[in-house]
VEXDREN-2710 file (C-alpha; in Angstrom, 1 decimal):
% VEXDREN-2710
k/r/px/py/pz
1/MET/85.6/107.5/78.9
2/LYS/87.1/104.2/80.0
3/LYS/90.7/104.6/81.1
4/SER/93.1/101.9/80.1
5/PHE/96.6/101.3/81.3
6/LEU/99.3/99.7/79.3
7/LEU/101.1/96.8/80.9
8/ILE/102.5/95.3/77.8
9/THR/106.3/95.5/77.7
10/ILE/107.7/94.4/74.4
11/LEU/111.3/94.6/75.7
12/ILE/110.6/91.9/78.3
13/ASN/109.7/89.4/75.7
14/PHE/113.2/89.3/74.4
15/LEU/114.4/88.1/77.8
16/GLN/111.9/85.3/77.9
17/ALA/110.1/86.8/80.9
18/ALA/106.4/87.5/81.1
19/VAL/104.5/89.6/78.5
20/ILE/101.8/91.2/80.5
21/VAL/98.6/92.8/79.1
22/GLY/95.8/94.4/81.0
23/ASP/93.1/97.0/81.2
24/GLN/91.2/98.4/84.2
25/ASN/89.4/95.1/84.6
26/LYS/91.7/92.3/83.6
27/ILE/95.4/91.2/83.8
28/SER/96.8/88.3/81.7
29/THR/100.1/86.9/80.6
30/LEU/100.7/86.0/77.0
31/ASP/104.1/84.4/77.7
32/GLY/105.7/83.4/81.0
33/GLN/104.4/83.5/84.5
34/ILE/103.3/86.4/86.8
35/SER/101.7/86.9/90.2
36/VAL/98.9/89.4/90.7
37/THR/98.3/90.7/94.2
38/SER/95.5/92.9/95.4
39/ASN/94.0/93.4/98.9
40/GLY/96.4/90.8/100.3
41/ALA/95.4/88.0/97.9
42/THR/97.8/86.7/95.3
43/ARG/97.0/84.7/92.1
44/ASP/99.7/83.0/90.0
45/LEU/99.1/83.1/86.3
46/ASN/100.7/81.0/83.6
47/THR/100.6/81.7/79.8
48/GLY/97.1/82.3/78.5
49/GLN/95.5/82.8/81.9
50/VAL/93.6/85.8/83.2
51/VAL/92.3/87.3/86.4
52/ASP/89.6/89.9/86.8
53/ILE/90.4/92.8/89.0
54/ALA/88.3/95.5/90.8
55/GLU/89.2/98.3/93.1
56/ASP/89.4/97.3/96.8
57/LYS/88.7/93.6/96.0
58/GLU/90.8/90.5/95.7
59/PRO/91.6/89.2/92.1
60/SER/89.2/86.7/90.8
61/GLU/90.1/83.0/90.5
62/VAL/92.5/82.3/87.7
63/ARG/90.9/81.2/84.5
64/ASN/91.9/80.6/80.9
65/LEU/91.9/83.6/78.6
66/GLN/89.2/83.6/76.0
67/LYS/90.1/84.7/72.4
68/ASN/87.6/87.6/72.4
69/GLU/89.0/88.8/75.7
70/LEU/92.5/89.0/74.4
71/ASN/91.4/90.9/71.3
72/ASN/89.5/93.4/73.4
73/ILE/92.4/93.9/75.8
74/LEU/94.9/94.3/73.0
75/LYS/92.7/96.7/71.1
76/ASP/92.4/98.9/74.2
77/THR/96.1/98.9/75.1
78/THR/97.9/98.7/71.7
79/THR/99.6/101.9/70.6
80/LYS/101.3/103.1/67.5
81/ASP/102.6/106.1/69.4
82/LEU/106.3/105.4/69.8
83/SER/106.7/108.3/72.1
84/LYS/104.4/106.6/74.6
85/LYS/106.1/106.1/78.0
86/ILE/106.7/102.6/79.4
87/ASN/108.2/101.1/82.6
88/ILE/111.0/98.5/82.3
89/ARG/111.3/95.9/85.1
90/VAL/115.1/95.5/85.6
91/GLY/114.7/92.8/88.3
92/LEU/115.2/91.8/91.9
93/PHE/118.7/92.0/93.1
94/THR/121.0/92.0/96.2
95/LYS/122.2/95.4/97.3
96/ASP/125.5/95.1/95.6
97/GLU/124.0/93.9/92.3
98/ALA/121.4/96.7/92.4
99/LEU/124.1/99.3/93.0
100/TYR/126.2/97.9/90.1
101/ARG/123.2/97.9/87.7
102/TYR/122.2/101.4/88.9
103/LYS/125.7/102.8/88.1
104/GLU/125.6/101.2/84.6
105/LEU/122.0/102.1/83.7
106/LYS/122.4/105.8/84.7
107/LYS/124.6/106.0/81.6
108/TYR/121.5/105.5/79.5
109/PHE/118.7/106.9/81.7
110/ASP/118.0/109.9/83.9
111/PRO/118.9/108.7/87.4
112/LYS/115.5/110.0/88.7
113/SER/113.8/107.4/86.4
114/ILE/115.6/104.5/87.9
115/VAL/113.6/103.4/90.9
116/ILE/114.9/101.0/93.6
117/LYS/112.6/99.7/96.3
118/ARG/113.4/97.3/99.1
119/ASN/111.7/94.0/98.7
120/GLY/112.4/91.9/101.8
121/GLU/116.2/91.3/101.8
122/ASN/116.5/92.3/98.1
123/TYR/115.9/95.3/96.0
124/LEU/113.4/95.6/93.1
125/MET/114.6/97.9/90.4
126/THR/112.5/99.5/87.6
127/ILE/113.1/102.2/85.0
128/GLU/110.0/104.4/84.9
129/ASP/108.4/106.7/82.3
130/VAL/110.8/105.9/79.5
131/ARG/109.8/106.8/75.9
132/TYR/109.2/103.5/74.1
133/ASN/111.2/104.6/71.0
134/TYR/114.2/105.4/73.2
135/ALA/113.9/102.2/75.2
136/GLN/113.8/100.2/71.9
137/LYS/116.9/102.1/70.7
138/VAL/119.0/101.4/73.7
139/PHE/117.7/97.9/74.5
140/PRO/120.7/96.1/72.8
141/GLN/123.1/98.0/75.2
142/ILE/121.0/97.6/78.4
143/LYS/119.8/94.0/78.1
144/LYS/122.9/92.7/79.8
145/TYR/121.8/94.6/83.0
146/LEU/118.3/93.2/83.1
147/ARG/117.5/90.1/85.1
148/LYS/116.7/87.2/82.9
END
């Protein structure tokens, strides 16, 4: 059985950030820009571009997404299960900004689900394993804390 992972985050679309889709073999962006890094190599993707990925290998060269590829990726990763868990990328912040957002976001989420990792001089914050239907419900209240 082929395992798929869901990288599509509908919430991010409202912030005009990247809408990312992928399965075990490909990563693409439907809107916005992303960088994909594997085995020390980074590929920058713009809207409608895709890279192939494989375990323990660098991402392929960037190429344009073919229509059939998009349909197959979306078919494998689309869900109607609103209880499905998603991750929300809050953004990259200074220490003070991250602490402020953490304090505000823990009013809506279990503090254990708010993950802050050092990224150079800044801090990358995500909210992990959140039920999609709950995230959709609280999105109007939390969007002001997400990096645009």
